[in-house]
C-alpha positions in Angstrom: 106.1 124.2 119.8 103.1 123.1 117.6 103.3 121.5 114.2 104.7 124.1 111.8 103.1 124.1 108.3 104.7 127.4 106.9 108.1 129.0 107.1 109.3 132.5 106.3 112.3 132.9 104.0 114.4 135.6 102.5 115.8 135.2 98.9 119.5 135.8 98.4 118.9 138.2 95.5 115.2 138.9 95.3 112.5 139.0 92.7 112.1 142.3 90.7 108.6 142.8 89.5 107.4 144.7 86.4 107.4 148.0 88.2 111.0 147.5 89.5 110.0 146.7 93.1 112.2 144.2 94.9 110.6 141.3 96.8 112.8 139.2 99.0 110.8 138.0 102.0 108.2 135.3 101.5 106.3 132.4 103.0 106.4 128.7 101.9 104.0 126.1 103.1 104.4 122.3 103.4 103.5 120.5 100.2 100.5 118.2 99.9 100.4 115.1 97.8 98.4 117.0 95.2 101.2 119.6 95.0 103.6 116.9 93.9 101.3 114.7 91.8 99.1 117.2 89.8 102.0 119.0 88.1 103.0 115.7 86.5 99.9 115.9 84.3 100.9 119.4 83.0 101.9 119.4 79.4 104.9 121.6 80.2 106.2 118.9 82.5 105.6 116.2 79.9 107.7 118.2 77.5 110.4 119.1 80.0 110.5 117.2 83.3 112.6 119.9 85.0 109.6 122.2 84.8 107.9 120.3 87.6 110.0 122.3 90.1 108.6 125.6 88.7 105.0 124.4 89.1 105.5 122.9 92.5 107.2 126.1 93.9 104.3 128.2 92.4 101.9 126.1 94.4 103.7 126.1 97.8 104.9 129.7 98.0 102.0 131.6 99.4 103.6 135.1 99.5 106.7 136.9 98.1 107.0 140.4 99.4 103.7 142.2 98.7 102.8 139.6 96.0 100.3 137.0 96.9 99.5 135.7 93.3 102.5 133.4 92.9 102.3 131.8 89.5 104.7 130.0 87.2 105.7 133.1 85.3 106.9 134.7 88.6 108.9 131.6 89.4 110.4 131.6 85.9 111.5 135.2 86.5 113.5 134.4 89.6 117.3 134.7 89.5 119.0 131.3 89.3 120.4 131.7 92.8 116.9 132.4 94.2 115.4 129.5 92.3 118.1 127.1 93.7 117.6 128.5 97.2 113.8 127.8 97.0 114.4 124.3 95.8 116.7 123.6 98.7 114.2 125.1 101.1 111.4 123.0 99.6 113.5 119.8 100.0 114.3 120.7 103.6 110.7 121.4 104.6 109.3 118.4 102.8 111.9 115.7 103.6 109.5 113.8 105.9 111.4 114.5 109.1 112.1 118.3 108.9 109.2 119.1 111.2 109.0 115.8 113.1 112.4 116.4 114.6 113.7 119.4 116.5 115.4 122.1 114.4 118.6 121.3 116.2 119.8 118.4 118.3 119.2 119.5 121.9 122.5 118.0 123.0 124.9 119.0 120.2 122.9 122.0 118.9 123.7 120.8 115.3 120.9 121.1 112.7 118.9 118.0 111.9 119.8 116.3 108.6 117.4 116.2 105.6 117.0 114.5 102.3 116.4 115.8 98.8 112.8 115.3 97.6 112.7 117.6 94.7 116.0 116.2 93.3 114.5 112.7 93.7 111.3 113.7 91.8 113.5 115.1 89.0 115.6 111.9 89.0 118.7 113.8 90.1 119.3 112.0 93.4 
């Protein structure tokens, strides 16, 4: 298996757009250093540090259903359960070892452990 830079996901609830269409399946890519550093300059983050998660997710989600223009307004419109799900997925993918290690231990078949990066960047860890 090659180095995986994107992962497909399915939201628990789904995003409902302006026309009422439900979007549940999407794609998230690995974050770059810029994805984590540049949002810190945003005035919205300077006023409310928790907003960094909204900006970072809008940068790393490349598709949600038929939508390819993933912006902060879309992330703000997610149900809380979906927002929390995406934060956990982000943390798992970008923990530093999520892709360096097998998805499961080949002997025990248990998933590999991961650490919380987004919580750390928000000062919650």
